[in-house]
VMD Tcl script that draws the C-alpha trace (Angstrom):
set ca {
  {-25.64 43.42 -41.69}
  {-24.79 39.77 -41.06}
  {-22.39 37.71 -43.17}
  {-25.19 35.63 -44.69}
  {-26.84 38.69 -46.23}
  {-23.59 39.49 -48.09}
  {-23.57 36.18 -49.95}
  {-25.09 36.46 -53.43}
  {-28.46 34.68 -53.60}
  {-27.37 32.41 -56.46}
  {-25.33 30.45 -53.92}
  {-28.60 29.23 -52.37}
  {-29.33 27.55 -55.71}
  {-25.77 26.21 -56.11}
  {-25.69 24.78 -52.59}
  {-29.05 23.06 -53.11}
  {-27.91 21.66 -56.46}
  {-24.62 20.47 -54.93}
  {-26.46 18.54 -52.21}
  {-28.55 16.89 -54.96}
  {-25.42 15.90 -56.90}
  {-26.19 18.19 -59.85}
  {-23.24 20.62 -59.62}
  {-19.61 19.95 -58.79}
  {-17.43 21.44 -56.07}
  {-16.31 24.20 -58.43}
  {-18.21 27.49 -58.31}
  {-16.05 29.57 -60.63}
  {-16.44 30.23 -64.35}
  {-14.70 28.11 -66.96}
  {-11.92 28.28 -69.50}
  {-13.33 27.47 -72.93}
  {-10.43 26.16 -74.97}
  {-11.80 22.68 -75.65}
  {-11.46 20.88 -78.90}
  {-13.67 20.39 -80.80}
  {-15.08 23.90 -80.37}
  {-18.54 24.41 -78.94}
  {-21.36 24.95 -81.39}
  {-22.96 28.36 -80.56}
  {-26.28 27.14 -81.99}
  {-26.56 24.29 -79.46}
  {-27.32 24.68 -75.74}
  {-24.46 24.08 -73.35}
  {-24.33 20.65 -71.79}
  {-23.39 20.06 -68.16}
  {-20.35 18.11 -69.38}
  {-19.17 21.16 -71.37}
  {-19.42 23.39 -68.32}
  {-17.74 20.84 -66.05}
  {-14.87 20.44 -68.52}
  {-14.41 24.23 -68.81}
  {-14.44 24.72 -65.04}
  {-11.89 21.93 -64.55}
  {-9.74 23.46 -67.30}
  {-9.75 26.88 -65.60}
  {-8.63 25.23 -62.38}
  {-5.75 23.55 -64.22}
  {-4.71 26.83 -65.86}
  {-4.77 28.75 -62.56}
  {-2.89 26.06 -60.65}
  {-0.27 25.91 -63.42}
  {0.10 29.70 -63.31}
  {0.66 29.56 -59.55}
  {3.69 27.32 -60.06}
  {2.80 25.06 -57.16}
  {4.93 22.10 -56.13}
  {4.84 19.43 -53.44}
  {5.08 20.55 -49.84}
  {3.73 24.08 -50.18}
  {1.07 25.88 -48.17}
  {-1.95 27.28 -50.02}
  {-4.62 29.67 -48.80}
  {-7.68 29.75 -51.08}
  {-9.61 32.94 -50.29}
  {-13.18 32.62 -51.51}
  {-12.78 28.85 -51.74}
  {-16.41 28.13 -52.61}
  {-17.08 24.41 -52.22}
  {-13.36 23.57 -52.14}
  {-12.99 22.28 -55.69}
  {-9.69 24.03 -56.33}
  {-8.26 22.79 -53.04}
  {-9.42 19.28 -53.92}
  {-7.67 19.54 -57.30}
  {-4.45 20.75 -55.65}
  {-4.62 17.96 -53.06}
  {-5.01 15.32 -55.77}
  {-2.23 16.74 -57.94}
  {0.46 17.48 -55.33}
  {1.77 15.79 -52.22}
  {2.36 16.93 -48.67}
  {0.42 20.17 -49.09}
  {-0.98 22.36 -46.33}
  {-4.34 23.58 -47.66}
  {-6.65 26.15 -46.08}
  {-9.91 27.46 -47.50}
  {-11.53 30.73 -46.45}
  {-15.05 31.82 -47.34}
  {-17.59 34.34 -46.11}
  {-20.45 31.80 -46.37}
  {-20.39 29.24 -43.54}
  {-22.60 26.88 -45.60}
  {-19.87 26.61 -48.21}
  {-17.24 25.94 -45.55}
  {-19.44 23.11 -44.24}
  {-19.47 21.57 -47.72}
  {-15.66 21.72 -47.70}
  {-15.43 20.16 -44.26}
  {-17.72 17.26 -45.10}
  {-16.39 16.47 -48.56}
  {-13.36 14.35 -49.18}
  {-10.36 16.26 -50.43}
}
mol new
graphics top color blue
foreach p $ca { graphics top sphere $p radius 0.5 }
foreach p [lrange $ca 0 end-1] q [lrange $ca 1 end] { graphics top cylinder $p $q radius 0.2 }
display resetview
């Protein structure tokens, strides 16, 4: 079994959508603590999802207790959104992303951190 066959098929969709500018560099779920609360009777908007995904990144980075000058290994880095967030928030970081899908690593390599 090759590595590509181990990647869930929904990443084909996400990678295509990323290249068309429809999805962000984040491929994880979100943290839904926004105010005002979401209306369960209305469909989710892209902005709601983007805000929740960014919020989860903030929560996780805060929990990690990072500070300037550290080294970070992001295993399962997706499109590198979390590493990009860390790079923008802290200085003098050594950041490495690891992923089983070489297509996602290519997105990381060719996107500005």
